[in-house]
N, C-alpha and C positions, 0 to 999 in steps of 0.2 A: 130435388135433393141438393143440399148445399155442397160446395166443393170440400172434399175431405179425402182421406186415404181410401183406396179401393178396398171394399169389404166383401169377402166371399162367405156365404152362409153354407157351412158344411153340415149336412143332415143325412139321415138314413134310418132304417128300422133298427130295432133292438138287435144287438149281436150281428150287425151287418159289417162291422169293422171300422167304424168311425174313429175310434181311438188310435188304431194302427195307422190310418191315413193321416190323422192330425199329427201324430208323432213324426211321420215322414215329412210333412210340410215344415215342421219345426226344424228338422235336420237340414232342409233346404234353405232355411233362413227366414221363413215367413214368421210373422207374429201371430201366434195361435192363442185364442182365448176360449176356454171350454166352459160352457154353462153347467156341465155336470160337476165340475170343481166348484163353481160358484154356488151351485145348489147345496153342496156339502157345507160350504162356509156359512151360508145364511141360516142353517139350522143347528149351528153349534150352540151348546148351552150358553145362555145369556143373550142370545140374539132375539130380536122382536118376532121374527118369523116362527121360531120354535115355540115361543110363548103363545102366539096366536093359534098355532096348530094344536097345542095342548088344551087351550081353552075351548077350541071347537070340537075336538075329538076325544078329549079325556086323557088322563095320565097313562092309560094302557098302551099308548104308543111310545112310552119311554122305557129305557132300560133301567137297571138298578142303579146305575151311576148318574141318572138324570139326562143322559144323551138320548137322541132319537134312535129307536129300534127300527132300522130301515126295513128289515125283513117283515116284521109285524105290520108295519104301515103298508108295505107293498102288497101283502096278502089281503089286507082290508080294501085297498084300492081295486085289486083285481076282482074281488067279490062284489063290490058295490059301486055303481057309477056315481051315486050321490057323494060318497066319500071322495072319489077322485075329483069331482067338481069342487068340493070344499078345499082340498089340498092345492089344486091348481090355482084357485082363486086367491089363496094366501101366498103361495110360493112364486108364481109366475111374475107378478109385479115386482117383487123383491129381487128376483134373479135378473130380470130385464134391466132394471134400474142400475144394478151393479155392473152388468155387461156393458151398458152404454158408458158408464163412468170409466171403466177400464179401457174400452176401445178409444174413447176420446183422448186418453192420456198415453196410449201406447205408440211406440215408434214402429219402424219396419218398412219394407218395400211395399207390402200389402198386408191385410189382416185376414185371417181365417177365423170366423166365429162359429164355434161348434155348437149347434142348436138342434138337439135331437127332435124336438117337437116343432120345428120351424113351419112345417106344412100344416100341422094340426092347430098351431097357435095363431096362425094368420099374421105373422110378424115379418112378412116379406119386405116391408119398408125399411127394415134395419140393415139390409144388405143390398149390394149391387148385382150380385149373381148368386144363384143357388146351385151348389154342387152336391149331388146325391150319391152316396155310397150304396150300391145295389148288389143284392145277391138273391138267389132263390129262397123262398120262404122255408123250405125244408132244411136248407143249410142254417138259417137263423135258428130254427128249433133245435137242431143238433148241437149248434154252438152254445145255445142257452143251457141245454141239458148238461153239456160237458163243462161249461164255464162256471155255472151257478148251482149245479146239482139239482136243477128243476126237473119235475116230472114233465112228461110230454104234454099232459093236460094243462099244467100251469104255463108252460112255454107257449102253447097255442093261445092261451088266454091273454098272455102278454102281447102277442102279435095282434090279436083282435082288438086290443085297446088302443092301437095306434092307427094312423092313416094306412091305407092299403098300399101295396107296392105300386099299383097303377097310379094312385093319387100322387105319390111322391115323384114318380117319373114324369107325370104330366106337369109338375111344378118345376122341374129341373131345367136349368140352362146348360149344365154339364153333368156327366155321369161317369163314375168310376165303377167298373164291374169287378167286385171283389169275390170272384168265384173260382179263381185259378191259383197259379203259382205266386209266391211272394215276390219273385224277381219281376214278374209282369206288373205287379202293383207298384213297385218302385218306379218302373218305367213310366207308368201312367201319371203318377204324382209328379215326376220330373217334367213331363210334358205340360201339365197344367201349371206348374211353377213358372216355366218359361212364358206361357201364355199370359198368366196373371201379371208377371213383371212387365210384359209388353203393354198390357192394358193400363197398368198403373202409371207407366211412363207417359202415356197419352193423356191421362186424366188431367 
């Protein structure tokens, strides 16, 4: 790996609290680049990725204004593994390309790259360390139902489409347990911020 800024891959299952942790790293002064935000940008109307999705899956994935209907696409992905493969084959290269472009241009003491599918996508080479946000699966289901209004069945299906909790933990260099009080979460992120600054200074 060529010499560059220390890059931390922040990942975790759906509704595990990745965004909350990423926001805390931002508050501590880290450079945070979120692939979920990039994913929204690359499917804006007029972008090549949206045109490719529409060509592959039909105009039924679009809303009346021509933008991507995310809920409709999500439902198709949950029902059909082949559709998920098509979507990932189109979006992942576009997202990773933009992630690398932003990371190469970004300043900061170290970088936190938020990559929800880091374990599933096999992109470990993009980062120096993997930080997993972890919580019990039942908490993920409850959060999904509360946050997105999902049924328990759909929430469980969303979890099943991702790597298992055990697979993520096996890939982790560092773990944040997001199953308790918010103050405890702040303390854990503060500790990792200090450690990553120390590692970055040695880099």
